[in-house]
C-alpha positions as CSV (number, residue, x, y, z in Angstrom):
1,M,3.3,120.1,-79.9
2,T,6.6,119.5,-81.8
3,T,9.2,121.9,-83.0
4,P,9.8,122.2,-86.8
5,G,12.6,119.9,-88.0
6,R,12.2,117.4,-85.1
7,S,10.5,114.1,-85.2
8,G,8.8,114.6,-81.9
9,T,10.2,111.6,-80.2
10,T,12.7,111.6,-77.3
11,R,15.5,109.1,-76.6
12,R,15.4,106.3,-74.1
13,G,11.7,105.7,-74.1
14,G,10.5,109.2,-73.1
15,F,13.4,110.4,-70.9
16,G,14.6,113.9,-71.6
17,K,18.3,114.8,-71.6
18,R,18.1,116.2,-68.0
19,D,16.4,113.0,-66.8
20,E,19.2,110.9,-68.4
21,K,21.8,112.9,-66.4
22,V,19.9,112.5,-63.2
23,Y,19.5,108.7,-63.8
24,E,23.2,108.3,-64.6
25,R,24.2,110.2,-61.5
26,N,22.0,108.1,-59.3
27,Q,23.6,105.0,-60.8
28,R,27.1,106.3,-59.9
29,V,26.0,107.3,-56.4
30,R,24.6,103.8,-55.7
31,Q,28.0,102.1,-55.7
32,P,30.2,102.5,-52.6
33,R,33.2,104.7,-53.0
34,D,35.8,101.9,-52.6
35,A,34.1,99.6,-55.1
36,S,36.4,100.9,-57.9
37,A,39.5,98.8,-58.6
38,T,41.5,102.0,-59.3
39,R,41.1,103.2,-55.7
40,L,42.6,100.1,-54.2
41,R,46.2,100.2,-53.2
42,N,48.9,97.6,-52.7
43,R,50.0,97.7,-49.1
44,D,52.6,95.9,-47.0
45,S,51.0,92.9,-45.3
46,V,52.9,93.5,-42.0
47,D,52.8,97.2,-41.3
48,D,50.3,98.4,-44.0
49,R,52.9,100.7,-45.7
50,P,51.4,102.0,-49.0
51,R,54.7,102.9,-50.8
52,G,57.6,100.8,-52.1
53,H,55.4,97.6,-52.3
54,L,57.1,94.5,-53.9
55,R,54.4,92.2,-55.3
56,A,56.5,89.1,-55.2
57,F,56.7,89.2,-51.4
58,G,53.6,91.3,-50.6
59,L,55.9,93.5,-48.4
60,S,57.4,97.0,-48.6
61,R,61.0,97.4,-49.7
62,I,62.0,98.3,-46.1
63,R,60.4,95.2,-44.7
64,V,61.9,92.9,-47.4
65,R,65.4,94.3,-46.5
66,E,64.9,93.7,-42.8
67,M,63.6,90.2,-43.2
68,A,66.2,89.2,-45.8
69,H,69.0,90.4,-43.4
70,A,67.4,88.4,-40.6
71,G,67.2,85.3,-42.8
72,E,63.4,85.2,-42.5
73,L,62.8,85.0,-46.3
74,S,63.7,81.6,-47.8
75,G,65.7,81.8,-51.0
76,V,66.8,85.4,-50.5
77,T,70.5,86.0,-49.9
78,K,72.5,89.2,-49.6
79,S,74.3,89.8,-52.8
80,S,78.1,90.2,-53.0
81,W,80.4,90.7,-55.9
């Protein structure tokens, strides 16, 4: 039995709107939580610090400063003017 003004067919090959929502939710749940690229965070490769990360070195700003002063980073010198 169809209601007046409707064609009588449903979208997605017979799925109702509620069924679509359940299907979409199941698809989202199937992926692991950390699969999303937006959840990944750049971290210091030495001490795993999440903040102040410098991509050029793969280190945090604190670690870059320490290693530069110790002469462990080639091509990096202390600036003076």
